[in-house]
C-alpha positions as a Markdown table, in Angstrom:
| # | Residue | x | y | z |
|---|---|---|---|---|
| 1 | Met | 46.3 | 134.8 | 120.6 |
| 2 | Lys | 46.5 | 136.8 | 117.4 |
| 3 | Asn | 46.4 | 133.6 | 115.2 |
| 4 | Val | 43.4 | 132.3 | 117.2 |
| 5 | Ser | 41.6 | 135.6 | 116.5 |
| 6 | Gln | 42.4 | 135.3 | 112.8 |
| 7 | Leu | 41.1 | 131.7 | 112.7 |
| 8 | Ile | 37.9 | 132.7 | 114.5 |
| 9 | Asn | 37.5 | 135.5 | 111.9 |
| 10 | Val | 37.7 | 132.9 | 109.1 |
| 11 | Leu | 35.2 | 130.6 | 111.0 |
| 12 | Thr | 32.7 | 133.4 | 111.2 |
| 13 | Ile | 32.5 | 134.7 | 107.7 |
| 14 | Arg | 29.9 | 133.3 | 105.2 |
| 15 | Gln | 31.1 | 131.5 | 102.2 |
| 16 | Glu | 29.9 | 134.2 | 99.8 |
| 17 | Asn | 31.8 | 136.9 | 101.7 |
| 18 | Leu | 34.9 | 134.7 | 102.0 |
| 19 | Phe | 34.8 | 134.2 | 98.2 |
| 20 | Glu | 34.8 | 137.9 | 97.6 |
| 21 | Leu | 37.5 | 138.6 | 100.1 |
| 22 | Ile | 39.8 | 136.1 | 98.4 |
| 23 | Leu | 39.2 | 137.5 | 95.0 |
| 24 | Ile | 40.1 | 141.0 | 96.3 |
| 25 | Ala | 43.0 | 140.0 | 98.5 |
| 26 | Tyr | 44.7 | 137.8 | 95.9 |
| 27 | Lys | 43.6 | 139.5 | 92.7 |
| 28 | Glu | 47.1 | 139.6 | 91.2 |
| 29 | Tyr | 47.2 | 135.8 | 91.4 |
| 30 | Val | 43.7 | 135.0 | 90.0 |
| 31 | Arg | 44.1 | 132.9 | 86.9 |
| 32 | Gly | 40.5 | 131.6 | 86.7 |
| 33 | Tyr | 37.3 | 131.8 | 88.6 |
| 34 | Tyr | 33.6 | 131.3 | 88.2 |
| 35 | Pro | 31.4 | 133.4 | 90.4 |
| 36 | Asp | 30.4 | 131.6 | 93.6 |
| 37 | Lys | 31.9 | 128.3 | 92.4 |
| 38 | Phe | 35.7 | 128.4 | 92.4 |
| 39 | Ile | 38.9 | 130.5 | 92.3 |
| 40 | Val | 42.3 | 129.4 | 90.9 |
| 41 | Leu | 45.4 | 131.3 | 92.1 |
| 42 | Lys | 48.8 | 130.9 | 90.4 |
| 43 | Ser | 52.1 | 132.7 | 90.6 |
| 44 | Ser | 53.1 | 131.2 | 87.2 |
| 45 | Asn | 52.3 | 128.4 | 84.8 |
| 46 | Asp | 55.2 | 126.3 | 86.1 |
| 47 | Ile | 54.2 | 122.6 | 86.8 |
| 48 | Lys | 53.2 | 122.4 | 90.5 |
| 49 | Pro | 50.7 | 120.6 | 92.7 |
| 50 | Met | 47.5 | 122.4 | 93.4 |
| 51 | Leu | 46.3 | 122.8 | 97.0 |
| 52 | Cys | 42.5 | 122.3 | 97.1 |
| 53 | Ile | 40.5 | 124.0 | 99.8 |
| 54 | His | 36.7 | 124.4 | 100.1 |
| 55 | Leu | 35.1 | 127.5 | 101.5 |
| 56 | Asp | 31.8 | 126.2 | 102.8 |
| 57 | Thr | 31.1 | 124.5 | 106.1 |
| 58 | Ile | 28.0 | 122.6 | 107.3 |
| 59 | Asn | 27.0 | 125.9 | 108.9 |
| 60 | Asp | 26.6 | 127.6 | 105.5 |
| 61 | Ala | 23.7 | 125.4 | 104.8 |
| 62 | Ser | 21.8 | 126.9 | 107.7 |
| 63 | Asp | 20.5 | 130.4 | 108.3 |
| 64 | Lys | 22.7 | 130.8 | 111.3 |
| 65 | Thr | 25.7 | 133.1 | 110.8 |
| 66 | Pro | 28.5 | 132.2 | 113.2 |
| 67 | Asn | 29.9 | 135.0 | 115.4 |
| 68 | His | 32.8 | 135.2 | 117.9 |
| 69 | Thr | 30.5 | 134.3 | 120.9 |
| 70 | Asp | 29.9 | 130.9 | 119.3 |
| 71 | Phe | 33.5 | 129.8 | 120.0 |
| 72 | Val | 35.6 | 129.1 | 123.1 |
| 73 | Phe | 39.3 | 128.9 | 122.9 |
| 74 | Asn | 41.2 | 126.8 | 125.4 |
| 75 | Pro | 44.8 | 128.1 | 125.6 |
| 76 | Lys | 45.9 | 125.1 | 127.6 |
| 77 | Asp | 45.6 | 122.6 | 124.7 |
| 78 | Asn | 45.1 | 125.1 | 121.8 |
| 79 | Thr | 41.6 | 123.9 | 120.9 |
| 80 | Ile | 38.5 | 125.7 | 119.8 |
| 81 | Arg | 35.1 | 124.4 | 120.5 |
| 82 | Leu | 31.5 | 125.7 | 120.3 |
| 83 | Ser | 30.2 | 127.5 | 123.4 |
| 84 | Arg | 27.3 | 125.8 | 125.2 |
| 85 | Lys | 25.0 | 128.5 | 124.0 |
| 86 | Ser | 25.9 | 128.3 | 120.3 |
| 87 | Lys | 23.1 | 127.2 | 117.9 |
| 88 | Leu | 25.7 | 126.2 | 115.3 |
| 89 | Ser | 25.9 | 122.6 | 114.0 |
| 90 | Cys | 29.7 | 122.5 | 114.3 |
| 91 | Val | 32.8 | 124.6 | 114.7 |
| 92 | Gly | 33.3 | 124.8 | 110.9 |
| 93 | Gly | 36.9 | 123.7 | 110.8 |
| 94 | Asp | 36.1 | 121.5 | 107.8 |
| 95 | Asp | 37.5 | 123.2 | 105.7 |
| 96 | Arg | 38.0 | 126.6 | 107.2 |
| 97 | Cys | 41.1 | 125.4 | 108.9 |
| 98 | Gly | 42.5 | 124.7 | 105.4 |
| 99 | Val | 41.4 | 128.2 | 104.3 |
| 100 | Phe | 43.2 | 129.7 | 107.4 |
| 101 | Ile | 46.4 | 127.7 | 106.7 |
| 102 | Val | 46.5 | 128.9 | 103.1 |
| 103 | Met | 45.8 | 132.5 | 104.0 |
| 104 | Tyr | 48.2 | 132.6 | 106.8 |
| 105 | Tyr | 51.1 | 131.0 | 104.8 |
| 106 | Phe | 50.1 | 132.4 | 101.4 |
| 107 | Ala | 53.4 | 134.2 | 100.7 |
| 108 | Lys | 55.3 | 131.0 | 101.3 |
| 109 | Leu | 52.9 | 128.7 | 99.5 |
| 110 | Ile | 52.0 | 130.6 | 96.2 |
| 111 | Asn | 55.4 | 130.0 | 94.6 |
| 112 | Lys | 55.4 | 126.3 | 95.4 |
| 113 | Tyr | 51.7 | 125.5 | 94.7 |
| 114 | His | 48.8 | 126.5 | 92.6 |
| 115 | Ile | 45.8 | 127.1 | 94.9 |
| 116 | Gly | 42.2 | 126.3 | 94.3 |
| 117 | Phe | 39.3 | 127.5 | 96.5 |
| 118 | Phe | 36.0 | 125.7 | 95.9 |
| 119 | Cys | 32.4 | 126.5 | 96.9 |
| 120 | Asp | 29.6 | 124.2 | 98.0 |
| 121 | Glu | 31.7 | 121.0 | 98.5 |
| 122 | Glu | 29.7 | 120.0 | 101.5 |
| 123 | Ile | 26.6 | 119.7 | 99.3 |
| 124 | Gly | 28.0 | 117.7 | 96.5 |
| 125 | Gly | 31.2 | 119.1 | 95.2 |
| 126 | Ile | 29.5 | 121.8 | 93.1 |
| 127 | Gly | 32.5 | 124.2 | 92.9 |
| 128 | Ser | 35.1 | 121.4 | 92.1 |
| 129 | Glu | 32.8 | 120.0 | 89.5 |
| 130 | Gln | 32.6 | 123.3 | 87.7 |
| 131 | Ala | 36.3 | 123.9 | 88.1 |
| 132 | Ser | 37.2 | 120.4 | 86.7 |
| 133 | Lys | 36.1 | 121.7 | 83.3 |
| 134 | Leu | 39.0 | 124.2 | 83.5 |
| 135 | Leu | 41.5 | 122.2 | 85.5 |
| 136 | Asn | 41.4 | 118.8 | 83.7 |
| 137 | Asp | 43.2 | 120.3 | 80.7 |
| 138 | Asp | 45.7 | 122.4 | 82.8 |
| 139 | Ser | 49.1 | 120.8 | 82.2 |
| 140 | Ser | 50.7 | 123.1 | 84.9 |
| 141 | Ile | 48.9 | 121.0 | 87.6 |
| 142 | Ser | 51.0 | 118.0 | 88.6 |
| 143 | Cys | 48.5 | 116.7 | 91.2 |
| 144 | Phe | 45.8 | 117.8 | 93.6 |
| 145 | Ile | 46.3 | 118.0 | 97.4 |
| 146 | Gly | 43.3 | 118.5 | 99.5 |
| 147 | Leu | 43.7 | 120.1 | 102.9 |
| 148 | Asp | 40.3 | 118.8 | 104.0 |
| 149 | Arg | 41.1 | 115.9 | 106.3 |
| 150 | Lys | 40.3 | 114.7 | 109.8 |
| 151 | Gly | 43.4 | 113.9 | 111.8 |
| 152 | Val | 47.0 | 114.6 | 111.1 |
| 153 | Asp | 48.4 | 111.2 | 109.8 |
| 154 | Glu | 46.3 | 110.2 | 106.8 |
| 155 | Val | 46.6 | 110.5 | 103.1 |
| 156 | Ala | 43.3 | 109.9 | 101.4 |
| 157 | Thr | 43.1 | 108.0 | 98.2 |
| 158 | Tyr | 40.3 | 107.7 | 95.8 |
| 159 | Gly | 40.9 | 104.6 | 93.8 |
| 160 | Tyr | 42.7 | 106.1 | 90.8 |
| 161 | Asp | 45.7 | 107.7 | 92.5 |
| 162 | Asn | 49.3 | 107.9 | 91.5 |
| 163 | Glu | 50.8 | 105.0 | 93.5 |
| 164 | Glu | 54.3 | 106.7 | 93.5 |
| 165 | Leu | 52.8 | 109.8 | 95.1 |
| 166 | Thr | 50.8 | 107.8 | 97.7 |
| 167 | Gln | 54.0 | 105.8 | 98.6 |
| 168 | Ala | 55.9 | 109.1 | 99.1 |
| 169 | Phe | 53.4 | 110.1 | 101.8 |
| 170 | Val | 53.3 | 106.6 | 103.3 |
| 171 | Ser | 57.2 | 106.6 | 103.5 |
| 172 | Leu | 56.8 | 109.8 | 105.6 |
| 173 | Gly | 54.6 | 108.0 | 108.1 |
| 174 | Tyr | 51.1 | 108.8 | 106.8 |
| 175 | Lys | 48.5 | 106.0 | 106.7 |
| 176 | Glu | 46.6 | 105.4 | 103.5 |
| 177 | Ala | 42.8 | 106.0 | 104.0 |
| 178 | Asn | 39.9 | 105.9 | 101.5 |
| 179 | Gly | 38.1 | 109.1 | 100.6 |
| 180 | Thr | 34.9 | 109.8 | 98.8 |
| 181 | Phe | 35.8 | 112.7 | 96.5 |
| 182 | Thr | 37.6 | 116.0 | 96.7 |
């Protein structure tokens, strides 16, 4: 139940506040950021993949701030849904589940991956567009891995991917699916 409470806390915080929380909580790993656009966390400049996570949800575009009463947890099947009385558009798991995963496993992830948090992806990739100016020339990033995906068995490709990397995922049982951008 503790993990569910932590996830619901991540679901209820506004993007702006989550951005500030990440800057403070992981300040020793911040290697680049642009206010309210993106944060890059690294433990070193070793060559590694970058996990890409966006901080906004569709709910951030509205004036409704989520709170704990908007969510109902079903322990029988470990699902979270909106309560019938909620005025939210969605749970906000896209991509707050990715944020939760990275925060929960941060100590295990930071030495294996660089981590990028991006703002305003739901309204046109604004944070990643700004970050690309910094990241395109960063030779310590071997590839980008987005945690923003529906389902559990897909690897999204974007038409210019590394075929060897895609096949590595396919060989593990993932299905190749088209994506728009990340």
